[in-house]
C-alpha positions, 0 to 999 in steps of 0.5 A: 699159159696162165696170166699173172694177176696184178698185185693188189693196190695195197701191196703196190702202195706198200712196195712203193712206200718201202722203196721211198723209205729205203731211198730216204735212208740212203740219202740220210746216210750219205748226207750224214757221211758227207757232214762228218767228212766235211767237218773232219779235222783232216779237212781243216785249213792248214795254211794261209799263203799270203802273196802280193807287194806288201809294204804296210802289212806282213804275212804273219800279222795278216794271218794272225789277225784274219784267221780267227775271222774265218769259219768252216774248213777247206770245203765250207769256208765262205770265200767272199766273207774271207775276202771281206775280212782281208780287205778290212785290214788297214792299207789293203785295197783288194784281196783275191782268195782261192782254195789250193788243194789239199788244205791251203787258202791262197791270198793275193793282196793289193795295198793302197799306194798313198799319194795325199792326205785327205781332209782339212784336219790331220787324221788317218784318211788318205787318197790312193792312186785311184783317187779313192779315200781310205783309212791308214793306221799309225804314223809313217814319217814317209807320208808327212811330206804328201800334199793334203786334198779336201772336198766332198768325199764322193769327188775325191777322184776329181780332186786328185785328177785336178791336183795332178793337172795343176801340179804340172802347171805350177812351178811351186809344189802344191801343199793343199788343194781344196774343192768347196761344196760350191765347186770352187778350187783353192790352192795353197803352195809351199811357202804359204801362198794361197791362190783362189782358182774359182770354179767352172769346168776343169779346162777353164780352171786350167786355163786360168792357172796357165795364164796366171803362171805365164804372167806372174813373173811380169807382174812381179817384176813391174813392182820390183819383186820376184814370183817367189814373193807371192802371198796370195792371188785371186783368179776369180775376177772376170778380167785378169786377176789380183795378186798380193806380193810381199810388201805390194798389193794390186787390190785397193782397200775395200775393193769387192771381189768379182767372182767368176760364174 
């Protein structure tokens, strides 16, 4: 038996190069075919289905506004970018987006639920149930009766929590609640009465408010007035508080205020 002689090195190199070239051509053809298929009109997004409890938006308007922001087809659309586009729509808090074969995008939206206005000046900034500040659009008569909160924007959740706690203590609805940069709280009640609550921990503020509410009736009666005649109160004194009732004041003219540390 005659042994087969190995192919010369140059022949083997030529065979290897031919194989690599063939595989490269196959890959290019497959890639071109995939590129063509993915961009074929048959794979374009045909429908955008919007779901969720929508109060301030509607599905038709959302699709019309967001669809031009979407690029690509069913397979190539950037889902995080699409989610961001929906979440930039006023009143939309969260958006969940997924592909639904064959050519549909399913969008589930959660809107903000406004509980208060935000900021000293009238504007479109609102606070939702999570204490987050968001921008609303337009005017809504149903929102006019909501309270106004104000403070450092990164503490909006704290302001909202304090509002809920104080509203449960005070007999009169709160019109505005403000947290100063130094940590002091101030409440304006319906009717215009202003109450300086001072600073400290949330528990300390609640305790001062509770003491004020429980004793105001007795103080007002001592001067022949009712609690509804309250014009202002200062709870920042180290011992007790000072009040001004309609026609009566417990603060002597020129008496300095002693703030609670």
